[in-house]
VMD Tcl script that builds the backbone (N, CA, C; Angstrom):
set m [mol new atoms 171]
animate dup $m
set s [atomselect $m all]
$s set {name element resname resid chain x y z} {
  {N N MET 1 A 11.743 -9.099 -4.681}
  {CA C MET 1 A 11.747 -8.000 -3.770}
  {C C MET 1 A 12.684 -8.335 -2.622}
  {N N VAL 2 A 13.396 -7.326 -2.175}
  {CA C VAL 2 A 14.301 -7.476 -1.050}
  {C C VAL 2 A 13.742 -6.646 0.092}
  {N N VAL 3 A 13.577 -7.287 1.234}
  {CA C VAL 3 A 13.023 -6.606 2.398}
  {C C VAL 3 A 14.067 -6.607 3.498}
  {N N ARG 4 A 14.258 -5.448 4.118}
  {CA C ARG 4 A 15.187 -5.329 5.236}
  {C C ARG 4 A 14.439 -4.674 6.389}
  {N N GLU 5 A 14.455 -5.317 7.527}
  {CA C GLU 5 A 13.792 -4.812 8.729}
  {C C GLU 5 A 12.333 -4.469 8.462}
  {N N GLY 6 A 11.657 -5.316 7.684}
  {CA C GLY 6 A 10.242 -5.139 7.426}
  {C C GLY 6 A 9.887 -4.107 6.373}
  {N N MET 7 A 10.897 -3.544 5.689}
  {CA C MET 7 A 10.636 -2.525 4.683}
  {C C MET 7 A 11.262 -2.927 3.349}
  {N N LEU 8 A 10.578 -2.572 2.266}
  {CA C LEU 8 A 11.105 -2.822 0.932}
  {C C LEU 8 A 12.414 -2.067 0.771}
  {N N SER 9 A 13.475 -2.793 0.429}
  {CA C SER 9 A 14.766 -2.129 0.250}
  {C C SER 9 A 15.345 -2.343 -1.140}
  {N N GLY 10 A 14.694 -3.197 -1.949}
  {CA C GLY 10 A 15.186 -3.402 -3.296}
  {C C GLY 10 A 14.274 -4.299 -4.106}
  {N N VAL 11 A 14.386 -4.146 -5.407}
  {CA C VAL 11 A 13.634 -4.983 -6.333}
  {C C VAL 11 A 14.619 -5.525 -7.357}
  {N N LEU 12 A 14.663 -6.841 -7.472}
  {CA C LEU 12 A 15.535 -7.478 -8.454}
  {C C LEU 12 A 14.668 -7.995 -9.585}
  {N N ASP 13 A 14.896 -7.465 -10.771}
  {CA C ASP 13 A 14.094 -7.860 -11.923}
  {C C ASP 13 A 14.980 -7.788 -13.155}
  {N N PHE 14 A 15.293 -8.927 -13.709}
  {CA C PHE 14 A 16.146 -8.972 -14.887}
  {C C PHE 14 A 15.346 -9.117 -16.172}
  {N N GLY 15 A 14.041 -9.031 -16.088}
  {CA C GLY 15 A 13.175 -9.208 -17.251}
  {C C GLY 15 A 13.383 -8.168 -18.340}
  {N N GLU 16 A 13.733 -6.970 -17.976}
  {CA C GLU 16 A 13.927 -5.876 -18.940}
  {C C GLU 16 A 15.373 -5.387 -18.921}
  {N N LEU 17 A 16.302 -6.262 -18.669}
  {CA C LEU 17 A 17.699 -5.896 -18.485}
  {C C LEU 17 A 18.265 -5.081 -19.639}
  {N N GLY 18 A 17.873 -5.365 -20.853}
  {CA C GLY 18 A 18.446 -4.685 -22.003}
  {C C GLY 18 A 17.672 -3.474 -22.484}
  {N N ALA 19 A 16.642 -3.067 -21.785}
  {CA C ALA 19 A 15.785 -1.983 -22.277}
  {C C ALA 19 A 16.489 -0.636 -22.324}
  {N N GLY 20 A 17.319 -0.314 -21.339}
  {CA C GLY 20 A 18.039 0.951 -21.327}
  {C C GLY 20 A 17.178 2.155 -20.998}
  {N N ASP 21 A 15.981 1.949 -20.510}
  {CA C ASP 21 A 15.079 3.048 -20.176}
  {C C ASP 21 A 14.848 3.048 -18.673}
  {N N PRO 22 A 15.169 4.171 -17.978}
  {CA C PRO 22 A 14.961 4.223 -16.534}
  {C C PRO 22 A 13.518 3.928 -16.126}
  {N N ALA 23 A 12.571 4.146 -17.020}
  {CA C ALA 23 A 11.166 3.877 -16.696}
  {C C ALA 23 A 10.957 2.405 -16.365}
  {N N THR 24 A 11.809 1.546 -16.879}
  {CA C THR 24 A 11.718 0.124 -16.559}
  {C C THR 24 A 11.910 -0.081 -15.055}
  {N N ASP 25 A 12.885 0.622 -14.481}
  {CA C ASP 25 A 13.123 0.530 -13.040}
  {C C ASP 25 A 11.962 1.125 -12.244}
  {N N LEU 26 A 11.423 2.214 -12.734}
  {CA C LEU 26 A 10.366 2.920 -12.014}
  {C C LEU 26 A 9.017 2.235 -12.111}
  {N N ALA 27 A 8.869 1.317 -13.041}
  {CA C ALA 27 A 7.596 0.620 -13.218}
  {C C ALA 27 A 7.155 -0.080 -11.940}
  {N N ALA 28 A 8.103 -0.553 -11.144}
  {CA C ALA 28 A 7.749 -1.211 -9.882}
  {C C ALA 28 A 6.939 -0.284 -8.993}
  {N N ALA 29 A 7.317 0.982 -8.930}
  {CA C ALA 29 A 6.575 1.942 -8.099}
  {C C ALA 29 A 5.175 2.154 -8.640}
  {N N TRP 30 A 5.035 2.239 -9.944}
  {CA C TRP 30 A 3.717 2.480 -10.542}
  {C C TRP 30 A 2.807 1.266 -10.413}
  {N N LEU 31 A 3.382 0.075 -10.535}
  {CA C LEU 31 A 2.571 -1.143 -10.607}
  {C C LEU 31 A 2.346 -1.849 -9.274}
  {N N ILE 32 A 3.256 -1.694 -8.319}
  {CA C ILE 32 A 3.176 -2.469 -7.085}
  {C C ILE 32 A 2.744 -1.623 -5.882}
  {N N LEU 33 A 3.285 -0.419 -5.777}
  {CA C LEU 33 A 3.012 0.393 -4.595}
  {C C LEU 33 A 1.617 1.015 -4.647}
  {N N PRO 34 A 0.985 1.188 -3.480}
  {CA C PRO 34 A -0.332 1.831 -3.449}
  {C C PRO 34 A -0.244 3.281 -3.935}
  {N N VAL 35 A -1.344 3.783 -4.456}
  {CA C VAL 35 A -1.404 5.167 -4.936}
  {C C VAL 35 A -0.972 6.110 -3.817}
  {N N GLY 36 A -0.093 7.049 -4.160}
  {CA C GLY 36 A 0.374 8.033 -3.195}
  {C C GLY 36 A 1.520 7.571 -2.312}
  {N N LYS 37 A 1.995 6.348 -2.494}
  {CA C LYS 37 A 3.056 5.813 -1.644}
  {C C LYS 37 A 4.389 5.662 -2.375}
  {N N SER 38 A 4.505 6.186 -3.573}
  {CA C SER 38 A 5.716 5.987 -4.373}
  {C C SER 38 A 6.767 7.086 -4.210}
  {N N THR 39 A 6.450 8.168 -3.511}
  {CA C THR 39 A 7.373 9.298 -3.389}
  {C C THR 39 A 8.719 8.871 -2.836}
  {N N ARG 40 A 8.716 8.084 -1.790}
  {CA C ARG 40 A 9.973 7.646 -1.171}
  {C C ARG 40 A 10.806 6.803 -2.144}
  {N N PHE 41 A 10.129 5.951 -2.905}
  {CA C PHE 41 A 10.808 5.137 -3.915}
  {C C PHE 41 A 11.475 6.043 -4.953}
  {N N PHE 42 A 10.719 7.015 -5.488}
  {CA C PHE 42 A 11.258 7.918 -6.502}
  {C C PHE 42 A 12.405 8.754 -5.944}
  {N N ASP 43 A 12.278 9.211 -4.709}
  {CA C ASP 43 A 13.343 10.004 -4.099}
  {C C ASP 43 A 14.629 9.192 -3.968}
  {N N ALA 44 A 14.512 7.945 -3.531}
  {CA C ALA 44 A 15.690 7.089 -3.378}
  {C C ALA 44 A 16.348 6.802 -4.725}
  {N N TYR 45 A 15.552 6.743 -5.774}
  {CA C TYR 45 A 16.048 6.481 -7.122}
  {C C TYR 45 A 16.615 7.748 -7.760}
  {N N SER 46 A 16.312 8.908 -7.187}
  {CA C SER 46 A 16.668 10.221 -7.769}
  {C C SER 46 A 15.991 10.411 -9.118}
  {N N ALA 47 A 14.737 9.999 -9.199}
  {CA C ALA 47 A 13.969 10.124 -10.439}
  {C C ALA 47 A 13.632 11.584 -10.714}
  {N N THR 48 A 13.716 11.975 -11.966}
  {CA C THR 48 A 13.364 13.338 -12.350}
  {C C THR 48 A 11.846 13.495 -12.324}
  {N N ALA 49 A 11.397 14.739 -12.317}
  {CA C ALA 49 A 9.953 15.003 -12.334}
  {C C ALA 49 A 9.311 14.408 -13.564}
  {N N ALA 50 A 9.987 14.476 -14.700}
  {CA C ALA 50 A 9.456 13.913 -15.943}
  {C C ALA 50 A 9.315 12.399 -15.843}
  {N N SER 51 A 10.296 11.743 -15.228}
  {CA C SER 51 A 10.237 10.287 -15.075}
  {C C SER 51 A 9.103 9.867 -14.163}
  {N N ARG 52 A 8.836 10.663 -13.136}
  {CA C ARG 52 A 7.764 10.330 -12.189}
  {C C ARG 52 A 6.387 10.390 -12.833}
  {N N CYS 53 A 6.247 11.160 -13.871}
  {CA C CYS 53 A 4.940 11.387 -14.490}
  {C C CYS 53 A 4.621 10.407 -15.617}
  {N N ARG 54 A 5.582 9.642 -16.059}
  {CA C ARG 54 A 5.349 8.739 -17.190}
  {C C ARG 54 A 4.323 7.673 -16.846}
  {N N ASN 55 A 3.583 7.262 -17.813}
  {CA C ASN 55 A 2.582 6.209 -17.628}
  {C C ASN 55 A 3.084 4.917 -18.220}
  {N N VAL 56 A 2.739 3.818 -17.587}
  {CA C VAL 56 A 3.071 2.496 -18.087}
  {C C VAL 56 A 1.798 1.905 -18.670}
  {N N THR 57 A 1.878 1.432 -19.902}
  {CA C THR 57 A 0.699 0.808 -20.512}
  {C C THR 57 A 0.965 -0.646 -20.805}
}
mol reanalyze $m
mol bondsrecalc $m
mol representation Tube
mol addrep $m
């Protein structure tokens, strides 16, 4: 995680580098951020409505 001025500004994760699925990037919001706090993350990523709704299992 990259923090700038006390706020999350980036996540570096090469574990799924070859997956080719944007959901891999969005998993950080689903798994790390508190419920209801991911909107800003999704907006910065320009995630589609469909991408925001996907579930990670």
